N, C-alpha and C positions, 0 to 999 in steps of 0.2 A: 739449436742455436737460434737466437732471436734476430730480428732484423737489426736491432741496435748493435748486437755483437758482430754482425756482418758489415756494419757501416752503411746499410741501405737507407736511402731516403726516397719518399714517394716521387719527388720531382725527377730524380735520376732514373727511377723505374719508368716514369712516364716517357722520358726521352728514348729509352730503349724500346718501349712499346711503340712509339711513333715510327721508329726505324723499321720495326717488324711489320707494322700496318702498311707503311709505304712499300715495302718489299711485296707484301701480299697484293696490293693494288696494281702492281706491275705484272701480275701473273693472271692466268685464266681464273674466272670466278669460281669454278668448281675445285680449285686448289686452295682457296683462301682458308678453309678450315684447317687443313694440314699445316699451312705456314704459321697460322696464329697459334695452333696447338704446340708446334715445335718451339715457338718462342716462349711458351709457358703462360700465355695470357689467360687461357680458360681456367687455369688452376691457381691463379694468384692468391685467392683466399681459401682454397680447398685444403683439406687435411693432407699432411705430408705422406701418410701411409697410402693414400690413393694416387700419389704422383703430383700433388699440389705443393704450393709453397707455404701455405698456412700463414699468410701475411694479413694484417688488419685491412679493413675496408678502405682505409685511406690510401692504400697502394693501388686499389682498383679504380679509384676516382680518376687519376691522370691517364690511366689506360683508356677508359671510356671517353674521356675528354679528347684524347688524341683521335679516337675513332670518329667522334662527331666532327672534329675540325677537318679531318681528311675525307669526310663523307663516305666512310666505309659502310657498305650495305650488308650488314651482318648483325644478328641479334646478340651482340657481344655482352651487353649488360645482363641479359637473361641467362646466357650460358654461364657467366661467372657466378651469379647468385644461386643458380640451380646446382652447380658443381660444389658450392659451399654448403647448401642447406638440405639437399635430398638425403633421406635417411638410409638409402641403400648404397653400400660402398661400390658395388659393381656398376650401378647407374652413374654414380659420380665419376668413376674412372673412365667410363665410356665418353663422358662429356669432356673430361680433361684432356684425353688423348685425341679428341676430335673425330673419333669414329662414329659418334652420334651428335646430331644437332638438335637443340631444343629451344622452345620459345615459351612465352607466357601470355595468357589472356588475362589482363588485369581486371576486366569486367566480364560478367557472365558467369554462369555456373554450369556444372556438368549436366544438369537436368534440362537446361534450356534447349529449345528446338535447334537453334543455330548459334554458334559462338564465333565471334570475329575479333577484330582490332588487336590481333597478335602480330608483332613484327616478324617478317621473314617466315610466316607460317607455311608458305608454299615449299620452302626448302627444308623445313623442320621434320625430324623423325618423331619427336615427342612434344606434347603441349601440357603445360601446367595451368590449371584453372581452379576456381573455388569449388569446394565440395557442395553437393546439393543442399545440405543443411549444415548449420553451425558455421564456425569460423576457420575450419580447416581447408586444406587444398589437396588436389589429386593430380597426379601425372598420368596422362593417357598416351597410348600409342596411336599415331595418326595414320598408320598403314591401313589403307582401304577405306578410310573415312570419307564419305562423299563431301564435296566442297563446291562452292560457287565463288567466282572471282568478281570483284568490283573494282573497275579501273577509274572510277570517278575522281578520286583524290590524286592518284599517281598512276598514269598509264604505263610507266616504265616498270612499276612494281605494284601490280593490283593487289588490293586487300583480299584475303581469303577468308571465307565464312565456312565453318565446318559443321557437319551434322555428326555429333558424337554419341548418338543414341546407342550405337553398337560398339563403341570404342572400348578397348581393353585397358583397364586401370593397372598401371605399373607400380605405383607407389602412392602412399598417403602421408600427408603431413598433418599433425595435430594443430590445435589453435595457436599454441605458443611458437611452434616451428614456422607456421605460416606467417604469423605476425612479424617474426624476425626477417623472413624472406621479403615480405612487402616493404618493410622499412628499408632494407638494403636496396631493393629495386627502385624505390622512389629516389634515393640519393644517386644511384647510378643513372637513372633516366635524367635527373637534373644535370648530372655531369655531361651526359651526351648532348643535351640542349646547350649547355654552357660552351662545350667545344665547338658546336656548329656556329654559335654566335661569334666565337673567337676567330674562326676561319673567315667569316663574313666581314668582321671588323678589320682584320688585317688586309683583306682584299680591298676594302674601301679606302684604307689609309694609303695603300700602295697606288691605287688608281688615282686618287685625288692629288697625290704628291707628284705624279709623273704626267698626268693629263694636262696639257697646256692649252689654254684658251685666252685669246687676246693678249698673248705675250707673257702669261704668268700661269703657274700651276693652279689647279682648282683649289688646292688646300690653302692658298693665300686669301681666299675670299672669306669674309667674316661669317656669312651664313653657313658655309660648308664646315668651317672650324667649329662653330657652335654645335652642329649636328654630330660631328665626330666626338666632341667632348661629351655630349649627352650619351652617345652610344657607349663610350668608354666608361662613364659613370654607371650606367645600367649593368654593364658587363662585370665591373668590379663588385658592385653590390650583390649581384647574383652569385658570384664566386664566394663572397663572404658568407652568404646564407648556407652554402654547401658545407663550408668548413666549420661554421658554427654548429650545424647539425651533427657533424662528425664528432664534435667534442661533448655532445650531450650524453651523459651516462645512461646506457641501456637499462641499468638497474635503478633508474630514477624512481623514487617512491610513488610519484604520480605516473602510473604505467603508461598512460596515453601520451605523455609529453614527448618522448622520442619519436613516436609515430607522427604526432602533430607537427613537430618541428621539421621532420623530413618531408612530409607532404607540403608544408608551406614553402620549403626550399624548392621543391619540384614545381609548384604552381608559379612561383616567382621567376624561376629560370625559363619556363616555357613562355611566359608572357614577355619577358625581356628579350629572349632569343628571337621571337617572332618580330618584335619591334626592330631589333638591330639588323636582322637579315633584310627586312623590307626596306629599311633606310639605306642599307648598302646597295640594294638594287637601284634605288632612286639616285644615289650618288654616282652610280655607273651610267647615269643617263638612260635608265631603262634597259640597258644591255644585259643586266642580270637575269632577264627573262629569256635570253637567247641560249642556244646550245653551245655557242662559243664561250660564254661566261656563265656557267651553270649554277649560279647562286640559287636558282629556283629549286634545285635538288635539296639544298640545305633547308629551305623553307618548307618543302614538302615533308622532309623527315621530321621537322619540328611539329608540323600540323598533324602528322600521323601519330606522334607521341601524345599530342593533346587529345586526339580521339581515343587512343589506347587507354589513357589514364582517366578519361572523363574529367579533364581539367576544369571545364566550366562549372560542373557540379561541385567539384572539390573546392574551387575558390569560394563558391557560395557557402559551403559548409564551414570553411575556415572563418569566413566573415561572420556567420551566425554564431559560431563558437566564441568568437571575440566579443560580440554583442552580449551574449549570455553571461560571459565571465564578468563583463563590466556591470551588468545589471545585478549580478549576484554580489559583487563587491559593494 
């Protein structure tokens, strides 16, 4: 039965996911995987025979957006795409039921001395990264792998760098399977940043609408309203980029087009999310940096995504590709 036969819509699925994530956030952190798995979030795009729902990627987007909005500290996007694309059914099933947690190092290869920039690597059992040669990818077991922690970006959740020289390889993806996985991951990372921006924008609207100075809410001031309007414009533009990328046919004759559009959506969302969250902090009078109003956590999550994806280099490559295309025309 297809999602159309069941009458499912991505927006409704996202509302149910938000309720499940809210439930998880009200429980101890070590129970989050079980709660999210019970709600079916890990298997939203995974094969039905493995316990998944076999829904299109468009259904995973609002799930990850909700996680970003609610500041869930869990590598949800990574778990979803691995449960969809890993070649081994037993590995997929372990991710879907939450008995194993996995994350992805979007940069670095298995042969590198140290590999980092993988979200939630401290809590993960498995790590996917690029193969030593070629365009494939490999899933390795993190059990016993030496690691070093770097708290410079986020003291609450230090980045973990792993020495994988002795790590056991659990599965391999060929170039085609890896390319499909990176495409999906870029879109879900974009959705995560978009959700984080959504939460910050809503917080800014609420604060400026209720905070009274000199006898009137902050939102009545023209400068504040202009900033809110610009933040809203950036947020809607970023969302449109995600949904445009979802509509690009993966079988496009120009094979690089879906990947390029997805990566462009990711870079745009990361840039706009950082802007929106920083402006939300400013509109809170700087209180967004305090523990009482922890907008800084959303900003750190977006900055961690930027580091994980190499967003600066990706933006330069996209720009160079555009210039090259114009010169060729």
